[in-house]
Every structure is written in C-alpha cells, then in structure tokens.
TORSENU-935640 format. One record per residue (C-alpha): x, y, z; residue in three letters; residue number from 1. Coordinates in Angstrom, 1 decimal, always signed. Example, Ala and Ser with C-alpha at 12.3 -4.5 7.8 and 13.67 -1.06 7.14 Angstrom:
REM residues 2
+--------+--------+--------+-----+-----+
|      X |      Y |      Z |   r |   k |
+--------+--------+--------+-----+-----+
|  +12.3 |   -4.5 |   +7.8 | Ala |   1 |
|  +13.7 |   -1.1 |   +7.1 | Ser |   2 |
+--------+--------+--------+-----+-----+
This chain:
REM residues 392
+--------+--------+--------+-----+-----+
|      X |      Y |      Z |   r |   k |
+--------+--------+--------+-----+-----+
|  +11.5 |   +7.5 |   -0.3 | Unk |   1 |
|  +11.1 |   +4.0 |   +1.0 | Unk |   2 |
|  +14.0 |   +3.6 |   +3.4 | Unk |   3 |
|  +13.6 |   -0.2 |   +2.9 | Unk |   4 |
|  +16.2 |   +0.5 |   +0.7 | Unk |   5 |
|  +18.2 |   +2.6 |   +3.0 | Unk |   6 |
|  +19.3 |   +5.9 |   +1.2 | Unk |   7 |
|  +22.9 |   +6.4 |   +0.3 | Unk |   8 |
|  +23.7 |   +8.7 |   +3.1 | Unk |   9 |
|  +22.7 |   +5.9 |   +5.5 | Unk |  10 |
|  +24.2 |   +3.1 |   +3.6 | Unk |  11 |
|  +26.2 |   +1.8 |   +6.5 | Unk |  12 |
|  +23.0 |   +0.8 |   +8.4 | Unk |  13 |
|  +21.2 |   -2.4 |   +7.5 | Unk |  14 |
|  +17.9 |   -2.1 |   +5.7 | Unk |  15 |
|  +16.2 |   -3.9 |   +8.5 | Unk |  16 |
|  +16.8 |   -7.0 |  +10.6 | Unk |  17 |
|  +14.9 |  -10.2 |  +10.6 | Unk |  18 |
|  +12.0 |   -9.3 |  +12.9 | Unk |  19 |
|  +10.3 |  -12.6 |  +12.8 | Unk |  20 |
|  +12.0 |  -13.7 |  +16.0 | Unk |  21 |
|  +11.2 |  -10.6 |  +17.9 | Unk |  22 |
|   +7.4 |  -10.2 |  +18.2 | Unk |  23 |
|   +5.6 |  -11.7 |  +21.2 | Unk |  24 |
|   +2.8 |  -14.1 |  +20.4 | Unk |  25 |
|   -0.5 |  -12.2 |  +20.4 | Unk |  26 |
|   -2.6 |  -15.3 |  +19.7 | Unk |  27 |
|   -2.8 |  -17.1 |  +23.0 | Unk |  28 |
|   -4.4 |  -20.2 |  +21.5 | Unk |  29 |
|   -1.1 |  -20.9 |  +19.7 | Unk |  30 |
|   +2.0 |  -22.4 |  +21.3 | Unk |  31 |
|   +4.9 |  -20.0 |  +21.9 | Unk |  32 |
|   +6.9 |  -21.8 |  +19.3 | Unk |  33 |
|   +4.3 |  -21.4 |  +16.6 | Unk |  34 |
|   +5.8 |  -19.5 |  +13.6 | Unk |  35 |
|   +3.8 |  -20.2 |  +10.5 | Unk |  36 |
|   +5.7 |  -20.6 |   +7.3 | Unk |  37 |
|   +3.7 |  -20.9 |   +4.1 | Unk |  38 |
|   +6.2 |  -23.3 |   +2.6 | Unk |  39 |
|   +6.3 |  -25.6 |   +5.6 | Unk |  40 |
|   +2.8 |  -25.5 |   +7.1 | Unk |  41 |
|   +0.1 |  -27.6 |   +5.5 | Unk |  42 |
|   -2.3 |  -25.5 |   +3.6 | Unk |  43 |
|   -0.7 |  -22.2 |   +4.4 | Unk |  44 |
|   +0.5 |  -21.7 |   +0.9 | Unk |  45 |
|   -3.0 |  -22.3 |   -0.4 | Unk |  46 |
|   -4.5 |  -19.7 |   +2.0 | Unk |  47 |
|   -8.1 |  -19.0 |   +1.2 | Unk |  48 |
|   -9.9 |  -15.7 |   +1.6 | Unk |  49 |
|  -12.5 |  -15.4 |   +4.4 | Unk |  50 |
|  -16.1 |  -15.6 |   +3.4 | Unk |  51 |
|  -17.7 |  -12.2 |   +2.5 | Unk |  52 |
|  -21.2 |  -11.3 |   +1.7 | Unk |  53 |
|  -21.6 |  -11.2 |   -2.1 | Unk |  54 |
|  -24.3 |  -10.5 |   -4.6 | Unk |  55 |
|  -24.6 |  -10.2 |   -8.3 | Unk |  56 |
|  -23.4 |   -6.9 |   -9.7 | Unk |  57 |
|  -26.1 |   -4.2 |   -9.2 | Unk |  58 |
|  -25.5 |   -2.4 |  -12.5 | Unk |  59 |
|  -26.0 |   -3.7 |  -16.1 | Unk |  60 |
|  -23.0 |   -3.8 |  -18.3 | Unk |  61 |
|  -22.8 |   -2.1 |  -21.6 | Unk |  62 |
|  -22.7 |   -4.1 |  -24.8 | Unk |  63 |
|  -20.3 |   -3.8 |  -27.7 | Unk |  64 |
|  -20.5 |   -4.4 |  -31.4 | Unk |  65 |
|  -22.9 |   -7.1 |  -32.3 | Unk |  66 |
|  -24.7 |   -7.0 |  -29.0 | Unk |  67 |
|  -22.0 |   -8.9 |  -27.2 | Unk |  68 |
|  -21.3 |   -8.0 |  -23.6 | Unk |  69 |
|  -18.2 |   -6.0 |  -22.9 | Unk |  70 |
|  -18.2 |   -7.2 |  -19.3 | Unk |  71 |
|  -15.0 |   -8.9 |  -18.3 | Unk |  72 |
|  -17.2 |  -11.8 |  -17.1 | Unk |  73 |
|  -17.6 |  -12.8 |  -20.8 | Unk |  74 |
|  -13.9 |  -12.4 |  -21.6 | Unk |  75 |
|  -11.9 |  -14.6 |  -19.3 | Unk |  76 |
|   -8.9 |  -14.3 |  -21.5 | Unk |  77 |
|   -8.7 |  -10.7 |  -20.4 | Unk |  78 |
|   -9.3 |  -11.2 |  -16.7 | Unk |  79 |
|   -9.4 |  -14.7 |  -15.3 | Unk |  80 |
|  -10.8 |  -13.5 |  -12.0 | Unk |  81 |
|  -13.7 |  -11.5 |  -13.5 | Unk |  82 |
|  -16.4 |  -14.2 |  -12.8 | Unk |  83 |
|  -16.1 |  -13.6 |   -9.1 | Unk |  84 |
|  -19.4 |  -12.1 |   -8.0 | Unk |  85 |
|  -19.1 |   -8.6 |   -6.6 | Unk |  86 |
|  -19.9 |   -7.3 |   -3.1 | Unk |  87 |
|  -23.2 |   -5.4 |   -3.1 | Unk |  88 |
|  -21.9 |   -2.0 |   -2.3 | Unk |  89 |
|  -24.0 |   +0.9 |   -3.7 | Unk |  90 |
|  -22.1 |   +3.0 |   -6.1 | Unk |  91 |
|  -22.8 |   +6.3 |   -4.4 | Unk |  92 |
|  -21.2 |   +9.7 |   -4.4 | Unk |  93 |
|  -20.0 |   +8.9 |   -0.9 | Unk |  94 |
|  -18.2 |   +5.8 |   -2.1 | Unk |  95 |
|  -16.6 |   +7.7 |   -5.0 | Unk |  96 |
|  -15.6 |  +10.4 |   -2.5 | Unk |  97 |
|  -13.8 |   +7.8 |   -0.3 | Unk |  98 |
|  -12.2 |   +6.2 |   -3.4 | Unk |  99 |
|  -10.8 |   +9.5 |   -4.6 | Unk | 100 |
|   -9.9 |  +10.4 |   -1.0 | Unk | 101 |
|   -7.7 |   +7.3 |   -0.8 | Unk | 102 |
|   -5.7 |   +8.3 |   -3.9 | Unk | 103 |
|   -5.3 |  +11.9 |   -3.0 | Unk | 104 |
|   -4.6 |  +11.0 |   +0.6 | Unk | 105 |
|   -1.7 |   +8.8 |   -0.4 | Unk | 106 |
|   -0.1 |  +11.7 |   -2.3 | Unk | 107 |
|   -0.8 |  +14.2 |   +0.6 | Unk | 108 |
|   +0.7 |  +11.9 |   +3.2 | Unk | 109 |
|   +3.8 |  +11.3 |   +1.1 | Unk | 110 |
|   +4.3 |  +15.1 |   +0.6 | Unk | 111 |
|   +3.6 |  +15.9 |   +4.2 | Unk | 112 |
|   +6.2 |  +13.4 |   +5.5 | Unk | 113 |
|   +8.9 |  +14.0 |   +2.9 | Unk | 114 |
|  +10.7 |  +16.9 |   +4.6 | Unk | 115 |
|  +11.1 |  +14.8 |   +7.8 | Unk | 116 |
|  +12.2 |  +11.4 |   +6.4 | Unk | 117 |
|  +14.8 |   +9.5 |   +8.3 | Unk | 118 |
|  +14.7 |  +11.7 |  +11.4 | Unk | 119 |
|  +14.4 |  +10.4 |  +14.9 | Unk | 120 |
|  +11.1 |  +10.9 |  +16.7 | Unk | 121 |
|  +12.8 |  +13.4 |  +19.0 | Unk | 122 |
|  +13.9 |  +15.5 |  +15.9 | Unk | 123 |
|  +10.4 |  +16.0 |  +14.5 | Unk | 124 |
|   +9.1 |  +19.5 |  +15.3 | Unk | 125 |
|   +5.9 |  +19.7 |  +17.5 | Unk | 126 |
|   +3.6 |  +21.2 |  +16.2 | Unk | 127 |
|   +4.5 |  +19.8 |  +12.8 | Unk | 128 |
|   +5.0 |  +22.5 |  +10.2 | Unk | 129 |
|   +2.8 |  +21.0 |   +7.6 | Unk | 130 |
|   +3.6 |  +21.8 |   +4.0 | Unk | 131 |
|   +6.0 |  +24.5 |   +5.0 | Unk | 132 |
|   +9.4 |  +22.9 |   +4.6 | Unk | 133 |
|  +11.3 |  +21.9 |   +1.4 | Unk | 134 |
|  +12.4 |  +18.5 |   +0.5 | Unk | 135 |
|  +15.7 |  +17.9 |   -1.3 | Unk | 136 |
|  +15.8 |  +21.6 |   -2.1 | Unk | 137 |
|  +12.4 |  +21.4 |   -3.8 | Unk | 138 |
|   +9.4 |  +23.4 |   -2.6 | Unk | 139 |
|   +6.9 |  +22.2 |   +0.0 | Unk | 140 |
|   +4.3 |  +19.9 |   -1.5 | Unk | 141 |
|   +6.6 |  +17.8 |   -3.6 | Unk | 142 |
|   +6.0 |  +14.1 |   -3.4 | Unk | 143 |
|   +8.5 |  +11.2 |   -3.6 | Unk | 144 |
|   +8.8 |   +7.8 |   -5.3 | Unk | 145 |
|   +5.9 |   +6.6 |   -3.2 | Unk | 146 |
|   +3.5 |   +8.7 |   -5.2 | Unk | 147 |
|   +5.3 |   +8.2 |   -8.5 | Unk | 148 |
|   +5.0 |   +4.4 |   -8.3 | Unk | 149 |
|   +1.4 |   +4.7 |   -7.0 | Unk | 150 |
|   +0.6 |   +6.9 |  -10.0 | Unk | 151 |
|   +2.0 |   +4.3 |  -12.3 | Unk | 152 |
|   -0.3 |   +1.8 |  -10.7 | Unk | 153 |
|   -3.5 |   +3.9 |  -10.7 | Unk | 154 |
|   -3.1 |   +5.2 |  -14.2 | Unk | 155 |
|   -2.6 |   +1.6 |  -15.4 | Unk | 156 |
|   -5.8 |   +0.6 |  -13.6 | Unk | 157 |
|   -7.7 |   +3.4 |  -15.2 | Unk | 158 |
|   -6.5 |   +2.7 |  -18.7 | Unk | 159 |
|   -7.4 |   -1.0 |  -18.3 | Unk | 160 |
|  -10.9 |   -0.3 |  -17.0 | Unk | 161 |
|   -9.9 |   -1.4 |  -13.5 | Unk | 162 |
|   -8.0 |   -4.5 |  -14.7 | Unk | 163 |
|   -4.6 |   -5.2 |  -13.0 | Unk | 164 |
|   -2.0 |   -5.9 |  -15.7 | Unk | 165 |
|   +1.3 |   -6.5 |  -14.0 | Unk | 166 |
|   +3.4 |   -6.3 |  -17.2 | Unk | 167 |
|   +1.9 |   -2.8 |  -17.9 | Unk | 168 |
|   +2.6 |   -1.6 |  -14.3 | Unk | 169 |
|   +6.1 |   -2.9 |  -14.6 | Unk | 170 |
|   +6.6 |   -1.2 |  -18.0 | Unk | 171 |
|   +5.5 |   +2.1 |  -16.4 | Unk | 172 |
|   +7.9 |   +1.7 |  -13.6 | Unk | 173 |
|  +10.7 |   +1.1 |  -16.1 | Unk | 174 |
|   +9.9 |   +4.2 |  -18.1 | Unk | 175 |
|   +9.8 |   +6.2 |  -14.8 | Unk | 176 |
|  +13.2 |   +4.8 |  -13.8 | Unk | 177 |
|  +14.7 |   +5.7 |  -17.2 | Unk | 178 |
|  +13.9 |   +9.4 |  -16.4 | Unk | 179 |
|  +16.5 |   +9.2 |  -13.7 | Unk | 180 |
|  +14.3 |  +10.3 |  -10.8 | Unk | 181 |
|  +16.1 |  +11.8 |   -7.8 | Unk | 182 |
|  +14.4 |   +9.4 |   -5.3 | Unk | 183 |
|  +14.4 |   +5.7 |   -5.8 | Unk | 184 |
|  +14.8 |   +3.1 |   -3.0 | Unk | 185 |
|  +17.8 |   +0.8 |   -3.4 | Unk | 186 |
|  +15.8 |   -2.5 |   -3.4 | Unk | 187 |
|  +13.3 |   -1.1 |   -5.9 | Unk | 188 |
|  +16.1 |   +0.3 |   -8.1 | Unk | 189 |
|  +17.9 |   -3.1 |   -8.1 | Unk | 190 |
|  +14.8 |   -5.0 |   -9.1 | Unk | 191 |
|  +13.8 |   -2.6 |  -11.8 | Unk | 192 |
|  +17.4 |   -2.6 |  -13.2 | Unk | 193 |
|  +17.3 |   -6.4 |  -13.4 | Unk | 194 |
|  +13.9 |   -6.2 |  -15.2 | Unk | 195 |
|  +15.2 |   -3.5 |  -17.6 | Unk | 196 |
|  +17.9 |   -6.0 |  -18.6 | Unk | 197 |
|  +15.3 |   -8.6 |  -19.5 | Unk | 198 |
|  +15.4 |  -10.7 |  -16.3 | Unk | 199 |
|  +12.2 |  -12.5 |  -15.6 | Unk | 200 |
|  +11.1 |  -12.5 |  -12.0 | Unk | 201 |
|  +13.7 |   -9.8 |  -11.4 | Unk | 202 |
|  +12.6 |   -9.3 |   -7.8 | Unk | 203 |
|  +13.3 |  -13.0 |   -7.1 | Unk | 204 |
|  +16.8 |  -12.6 |   -8.4 | Unk | 205 |
|  +17.4 |   -9.6 |   -6.1 | Unk | 206 |
|  +15.9 |  -11.4 |   -3.2 | Unk | 207 |
|  +18.1 |  -14.5 |   -3.6 | Unk | 208 |
|  +21.2 |  -12.2 |   -4.0 | Unk | 209 |
|  +20.4 |  -10.1 |   -0.9 | Unk | 210 |
|  +18.9 |  -12.7 |   +1.4 | Unk | 211 |
|  +15.8 |  -12.3 |   +3.6 | Unk | 212 |
|  +17.5 |  -10.3 |   +6.3 | Unk | 213 |
|  +17.6 |   -7.2 |   +4.1 | Unk | 214 |
|  +14.7 |   -7.8 |   +1.7 | Unk | 215 |
|  +11.5 |   -7.0 |   +3.5 | Unk | 216 |
|  +11.5 |   -3.3 |   +2.8 | Unk | 217 |
|   +8.5 |   -1.1 |   +2.4 | Unk | 218 |
|   +8.9 |   -0.3 |   -1.3 | Unk | 219 |
|   +5.9 |   -2.2 |   -2.5 | Unk | 220 |
|   +3.4 |   -1.6 |   +0.4 | Unk | 221 |
|   +4.0 |   +2.1 |   +0.0 | Unk | 222 |
|   +2.1 |   +2.3 |   -3.3 | Unk | 223 |
|   -0.3 |   -0.7 |   -3.2 | Unk | 224 |
|   -3.5 |   +1.1 |   -1.9 | Unk | 225 |
|   -4.9 |   +2.0 |   -5.3 | Unk | 226 |
|   -5.3 |   -1.7 |   -6.1 | Unk | 227 |
|   -7.5 |   -1.9 |   -3.0 | Unk | 228 |
|   -9.5 |   +1.0 |   -4.2 | Unk | 229 |
|  -10.0 |   -0.7 |   -7.6 | Unk | 230 |
|  -11.1 |   -3.9 |   -5.8 | Unk | 231 |
|  -13.6 |   -2.2 |   -3.5 | Unk | 232 |
|  -16.3 |   -4.5 |   -4.8 | Unk | 233 |
|  -14.1 |   -7.5 |   -5.7 | Unk | 234 |
|  -11.8 |   -8.0 |   -2.6 | Unk | 235 |
|  -11.4 |  -11.7 |   -3.2 | Unk | 236 |
|   -9.2 |  -10.9 |   -6.2 | Unk | 237 |
|   -6.7 |   -9.2 |   -3.9 | Unk | 238 |
|   -5.5 |  -12.6 |   -2.5 | Unk | 239 |
|   -3.8 |  -13.2 |   -5.9 | Unk | 240 |
|   -3.3 |   -9.6 |   -7.1 | Unk | 241 |
|   -1.7 |   -7.9 |   -4.1 | Unk | 242 |
|   +1.1 |  -10.4 |   -3.8 | Unk | 243 |
|   +1.6 |  -10.3 |   -7.6 | Unk | 244 |
|   +1.9 |   -6.5 |   -7.4 | Unk | 245 |
|   +4.4 |   -6.8 |   -4.5 | Unk | 246 |
|   +6.6 |   -9.3 |   -6.4 | Unk | 247 |
|   +7.2 |   -6.8 |   -9.2 | Unk | 248 |
|   +9.9 |   -5.3 |   -6.9 | Unk | 249 |
|   +9.9 |   -7.2 |   -3.6 | Unk | 250 |
|   +9.9 |  -11.0 |   -3.4 | Unk | 251 |
|   +9.9 |  -11.4 |   +0.3 | Unk | 252 |
|   +6.7 |  -12.9 |   +1.6 | Unk | 253 |
|   +6.4 |  -10.3 |   +4.4 | Unk | 254 |
|   +6.1 |   -7.6 |   +1.7 | Unk | 255 |
|   +3.2 |   -9.5 |   +0.1 | Unk | 256 |
|   +1.5 |   -9.9 |   +3.5 | Unk | 257 |
|   +1.7 |   -6.2 |   +4.1 | Unk | 258 |
|   +0.3 |   -5.4 |   +0.7 | Unk | 259 |
|   -2.5 |   -7.8 |   +1.1 | Unk | 260 |
|   -3.5 |   -6.4 |   +4.5 | Unk | 261 |
|   -3.4 |   -2.8 |   +3.4 | Unk | 262 |
|   -5.3 |   -3.4 |   +0.2 | Unk | 263 |
|   -8.0 |   -5.4 |   +2.0 | Unk | 264 |
|   -8.4 |   -2.7 |   +4.5 | Unk | 265 |
|   -8.5 |   +0.0 |   +1.8 | Unk | 266 |
|  -11.3 |   -1.8 |   +0.0 | Unk | 267 |
|  -13.4 |   -2.2 |   +3.1 | Unk | 268 |
|  -13.0 |   +1.4 |   +4.1 | Unk | 269 |
|  -13.9 |   +2.6 |   +0.6 | Unk | 270 |
|  -17.1 |   +0.5 |   +0.9 | Unk | 271 |
|  -17.9 |   +2.5 |   +4.1 | Unk | 272 |
|  -17.3 |   -0.3 |   +6.6 | Unk | 273 |
|  -16.4 |   +0.6 |  +10.2 | Unk | 274 |
|  -12.6 |   +1.2 |  +10.6 | Unk | 275 |
|  -12.0 |   -1.0 |  +13.6 | Unk | 276 |
|  -13.6 |   -4.2 |  +12.2 | Unk | 277 |
|  -12.2 |   -3.5 |   +8.8 | Unk | 278 |
|   -8.6 |   -3.5 |  +10.1 | Unk | 279 |
|   -9.2 |   -6.5 |  +12.3 | Unk | 280 |
|  -10.6 |   -8.4 |   +9.3 | Unk | 281 |
|   -7.7 |   -7.4 |   +7.1 | Unk | 282 |
|   -5.2 |   -8.6 |   +9.7 | Unk | 283 |
|   -7.0 |  -11.8 |  +10.5 | Unk | 284 |
|   -7.0 |  -12.6 |   +6.7 | Unk | 285 |
|   -3.2 |  -12.5 |   +6.7 | Unk | 286 |
|   -2.2 |  -13.7 |  +10.1 | Unk | 287 |
|   -1.2 |  -17.2 |   +9.0 | Unk | 288 |
|   +0.9 |  -15.8 |   +6.2 | Unk | 289 |
|   +4.6 |  -15.0 |   +6.5 | Unk | 290 |
|   +5.0 |  -12.0 |   +8.9 | Unk | 291 |
|   +1.2 |  -12.1 |   +9.7 | Unk | 292 |
|   +1.6 |  -12.5 |  +13.5 | Unk | 293 |
|   +4.2 |   -9.7 |  +13.7 | Unk | 294 |
|   +1.9 |   -7.4 |  +11.7 | Unk | 295 |
|   -0.9 |   -8.2 |  +14.2 | Unk | 296 |
|   +1.4 |   -7.2 |  +17.0 | Unk | 297 |
|   +2.6 |   -4.0 |  +15.3 | Unk | 298 |
|   -0.9 |   -2.8 |  +14.5 | Unk | 299 |
|   -1.2 |   -2.4 |  +18.3 | Unk | 300 |
|   +2.3 |   -1.5 |  +19.2 | Unk | 301 |
|   +4.0 |   +0.3 |  +16.4 | Unk | 302 |
|   +5.2 |   +3.7 |  +17.7 | Unk | 303 |
|   +4.5 |   +2.5 |  +21.2 | Unk | 304 |
|   +6.3 |   -0.6 |  +22.5 | Unk | 305 |
|   +8.1 |   -0.8 |  +19.2 | Unk | 306 |
|   +9.7 |   +2.4 |  +17.9 | Unk | 307 |
|   +9.7 |   +2.8 |  +14.2 | Unk | 308 |
|  +12.5 |   +5.4 |  +13.9 | Unk | 309 |
|  +15.5 |   +3.2 |  +14.3 | Unk | 310 |
|  +18.0 |   +1.7 |  +11.8 | Unk | 311 |
|  +15.3 |   -0.7 |  +10.5 | Unk | 312 |
|  +12.8 |   +2.1 |   +9.9 | Unk | 313 |
|  +12.1 |   +0.8 |   +6.3 | Unk | 314 |
|  +10.7 |   -2.5 |   +7.4 | Unk | 315 |
|   +7.5 |   -3.2 |   +5.5 | Unk | 316 |
|   +5.5 |   -4.4 |   +8.6 | Unk | 317 |
|   +6.4 |   -1.1 |  +10.4 | Unk | 318 |
|   +4.8 |   +0.8 |   +7.6 | Unk | 319 |
|   +1.7 |   -1.4 |   +7.3 | Unk | 320 |
|   +1.4 |   -1.6 |  +11.1 | Unk | 321 |
|   +1.3 |   +2.1 |  +11.9 | Unk | 322 |
|   -0.9 |   +2.9 |   +9.0 | Unk | 323 |
|   -3.5 |   +0.2 |   +9.9 | Unk | 324 |
|   -3.2 |   +1.3 |  +13.5 | Unk | 325 |
|   -4.3 |   +4.9 |  +12.9 | Unk | 326 |
|   -7.0 |   +3.9 |  +10.5 | Unk | 327 |
|   -8.4 |   +1.2 |  +12.8 | Unk | 328 |
|   -8.4 |   +3.4 |  +15.9 | Unk | 329 |
|  -10.5 |   +6.0 |  +14.2 | Unk | 330 |
|   -8.2 |   +9.0 |  +14.0 | Unk | 331 |
|   -9.2 |  +11.8 |  +11.7 | Unk | 332 |
|   -7.3 |  +12.5 |   +8.5 | Unk | 333 |
|   -5.2 |  +15.4 |   +9.7 | Unk | 334 |
|   -4.7 |  +14.2 |  +13.2 | Unk | 335 |
|   -3.8 |  +10.7 |  +12.0 | Unk | 336 |
|   -1.2 |  +11.9 |   +9.5 | Unk | 337 |
|   +0.4 |  +14.4 |  +12.0 | Unk | 338 |
|   +0.7 |  +11.5 |  +14.5 | Unk | 339 |
|   +2.4 |   +9.2 |  +12.0 | Unk | 340 |
|   +4.9 |  +11.8 |  +10.8 | Unk | 341 |
|   +5.6 |  +12.8 |  +14.4 | Unk | 342 |
|   +6.8 |   +9.2 |  +15.2 | Unk | 343 |
|   +9.8 |   +9.8 |  +12.9 | Unk | 344 |
|  +11.5 |   +7.2 |  +10.7 | Unk | 345 |
|  +10.4 |   +6.7 |   +7.1 | Unk | 346 |
|   +7.9 |   +9.5 |   +7.5 | Unk | 347 |
|   +6.9 |   +9.9 |   +3.8 | Unk | 348 |
|   +6.2 |   +6.2 |   +3.2 | Unk | 349 |
|   +4.5 |   +5.7 |   +6.5 | Unk | 350 |
|   +2.3 |   +8.7 |   +5.9 | Unk | 351 |
|   +1.6 |   +7.8 |   +2.3 | Unk | 352 |
|   +0.1 |   +4.4 |   +3.4 | Unk | 353 |
|   -1.7 |   +6.0 |   +6.3 | Unk | 354 |
|   -3.0 |   +8.8 |   +4.1 | Unk | 355 |
|   -4.4 |   +6.2 |   +1.7 | Unk | 356 |
|   -6.3 |   +4.4 |   +4.5 | Unk | 357 |
|   -7.4 |   +7.6 |   +6.2 | Unk | 358 |
|   -8.6 |   +9.0 |   +2.9 | Unk | 359 |
|  -10.5 |   +5.9 |   +2.2 | Unk | 360 |
|  -12.1 |   +6.2 |   +5.6 | Unk | 361 |
|  -12.9 |   +9.9 |   +5.6 | Unk | 362 |
|  -13.1 |  +10.8 |   +1.9 | Unk | 363 |
|  -11.5 |  +13.7 |   +0.0 | Unk | 364 |
|  -13.7 |  +16.2 |   +1.8 | Unk | 365 |
|  -11.7 |  +15.6 |   +4.9 | Unk | 366 |
|   -8.4 |  +16.6 |   +3.3 | Unk | 367 |
|   -7.4 |  +20.1 |   +4.4 | Unk | 368 |
|   -7.8 |  +22.5 |   +1.5 | Unk | 369 |
|   -4.6 |  +24.3 |   +2.5 | Unk | 370 |
|   -2.7 |  +21.0 |   +2.2 | Unk | 371 |
|   -4.2 |  +20.1 |   -1.1 | Unk | 372 |
|   -3.5 |  +23.6 |   -2.5 | Unk | 373 |
|   +0.2 |  +23.0 |   -2.0 | Unk | 374 |
|   +0.3 |  +19.5 |   -3.4 | Unk | 375 |
|   +2.5 |  +19.3 |   -6.5 | Unk | 376 |
|   +0.4 |  +18.4 |   -9.6 | Unk | 377 |
|   -2.6 |  +18.3 |   -7.3 | Unk | 378 |
|   -5.2 |  +19.0 |   -9.9 | Unk | 379 |
|   -4.0 |  +16.3 |  -12.2 | Unk | 380 |
|   -3.8 |  +13.8 |   -9.3 | Unk | 381 |
|   -7.4 |  +14.8 |   -8.3 | Unk | 382 |
|   -8.6 |  +14.2 |  -11.9 | Unk | 383 |
|   -7.0 |  +10.8 |  -11.9 | Unk | 384 |
|   -8.5 |  +10.0 |   -8.5 | Unk | 385 |
|  -11.9 |  +10.8 |  -10.0 | Unk | 386 |
|  -11.3 |   +8.6 |  -13.0 | Unk | 387 |
|  -10.4 |   +5.6 |  -10.8 | Unk | 388 |
|  -13.3 |   +6.3 |   -8.5 | Unk | 389 |
|  -15.7 |   +6.3 |  -11.5 | Unk | 390 |
|  -14.8 |   +2.7 |  -12.4 | Unk | 391 |
|  -15.0 |   +1.2 |   -8.9 | Unk | 392 |
+--------+--------+--------+-----+-----+
C-alpha cells in the first residue's frame, strides 16, 4: 500500500508534511533562498529535456495492408510523439533481460516489503525473513496495490504496442477499484472515485480539496517504472508522459517530479548505462522542477540524515529518493531490497520502486529463484514482463 494515503489504522497521522522548507540546499551555486516554482520562475514550466545521443531506429518497421507503414511515425493521430528519433540501443537479449527484470523486480519488491509496511526501522527483523511472513492474513508472496496498478499500466502498454494511452490506464484502474480490492491508498481511492463519477481531471479536484500539505503521496511513483521500460529508446517522451501518468491520481507537482526521475533512471538502466551516472542524470533533469532540489538531497540522505519511517513515510520524494539511492550506489538486487525494507516505513512501496530500478540494472537473472517461486501469480507476471520487453 502507498501510505501516501495513510491507512485507516493510522488515520490520525498526517499523510506527510510540506517538506519543501526542510531540505538544505545541495546546489552551492544557488542562493540559500532559491526555491524554484514552475509557475513563478521564467521558463521552468517549459522545462526541456537534456540533450541525449540519438539515431534513427535500427530496425525496419513492418508494413500493413496496401504497403503502408504501420510505424507510429506515419500515424501522428495515434501517437503525437512518435516522430522523435530513438536512442541507438541494440535490442539484445541482455536489454530484454533488464526490461523484464524491472517489471518482475517491482512485483518482487512489493511482495517482499508488504509484511513489514508501516513499521519503524527498529521493528524490522534483522536478518529480514524474506517471503516468510503473511500480509493481511494472506500467504507470503502476495503483492499489494503497487503491483496491481503497475500491472494495469504495463498491460495497457503491451496492448497498445508500447503506446501510452492515459484514458485506457485510467479505465483499467477504475475496473480494478470496482472489484473492491483490500488495499487502496486513500488519495488514490479519492481520485478514482471522482473519476468514476465522471469528473474530468479528478486528481486536480482532490488536490484542490485536500491542499498541498497532504497531497504529495507516493501512490503514482509506486507504479510508474513500466513506463520507463517502454521508453528505453524514447526517453524524451517521458517529459510529457510521466507527469501525465502521475496526474491520473496525484496532481501535486512533486509527484510528477518523482515519476519523471524514476522513469528516466529506469530507461537508462534498461539501456545498460552505468547506475551512478544514470541516477545523476535523472535527478539533474528534474532538479529545477517542483521538489527537485529536495529529491536531489534525499537521493543522498534518505535513510541516513533523513529517516523515512516516521509519520510522513508516504511522501513521494522519500520513495523516489531511497530507490534512486540504492540503484545509483550500485547495490545488488537482493542486498538493495533488504536494505530498503530494513529502513522501515512504507516498505512495500519503497521496495517496489527500488525493485524496479534494481531489476532494470541487474536483470531478471539476478532475482533470487526462491523469491520468485513464492511470488503470487509469478508466471503470469513473468510472461507479461516478456511481452513488454519484446516491444521495447
């Protein structure tokens, strides 16, 4: 569960506080009073992606009836971003292994952390009993809403040939909510209920009702990584698509910033780029957006100078920060996830995002077989991971 949306048993605690005032300035060339606001700072709202090496697509597209190309480049009405040239990343078995590893890694991290969610760091057993404890009375290996929403996203991407169709993702979320799942974050539930009633921009309505102090939860960043997988060779598209994905349920700009950083890092890691520079580049790409400077700080200090197991444990930048930290510092898949869960707090969501990044870095072959064997619906998730990897 995303504790962004603090669960009912903790309803008396605020979702999170406004952290924008707390983080020290980690960019010495800026004045101490510098706090960028996309709506106030010239040019910030028109943030442009950094330059990346690009080349024409290395594989020929198939042709449809009448010899017309089926490539999205020839069909802008289906995908207005499709004319963006693609990064020249060889489509190898290693790349597919990393792409699938990110998808499976997300589900593994979610299931690993679920039994320990909302515990203090001091309450987490050491060594961690991985895939040995139940969650909500269900057997070990059960995953939460993090994977459920991510699965809605990646199955939509698969069915649309890699295309991101927000209305379709939202429709899948609404069908899932209608099944009365046992685990839904409060902020996510509120936005989906508004959308179910026909409200356009439902997340904006919820944001305006709740206010920014309790609206930067981790319910969108927890499932965004599959979009980064799908954009492994088209990362420029993430500057529009990642915020659009976040706004399906979370309107706060810090949520969009977290999603953009995580998806950019995911895409780079699936391409096989070095983890440290990949994370640095992802953070630098968002540092001038809302919450970007605090994210930069948390990538270094989450779980260190800044505990992530307190009442504000569901803060989106906590989740993005700790996940980017373990990926960027080169931790292994198992060691990285054990470390993240051991910090306490929103353990399932933090580990879901970390698992997606670590899986993108190390590939599915790094996932312990004993963990995968206990993952609920693991074979189906693995098949879906392969399907998405095949269209990267």
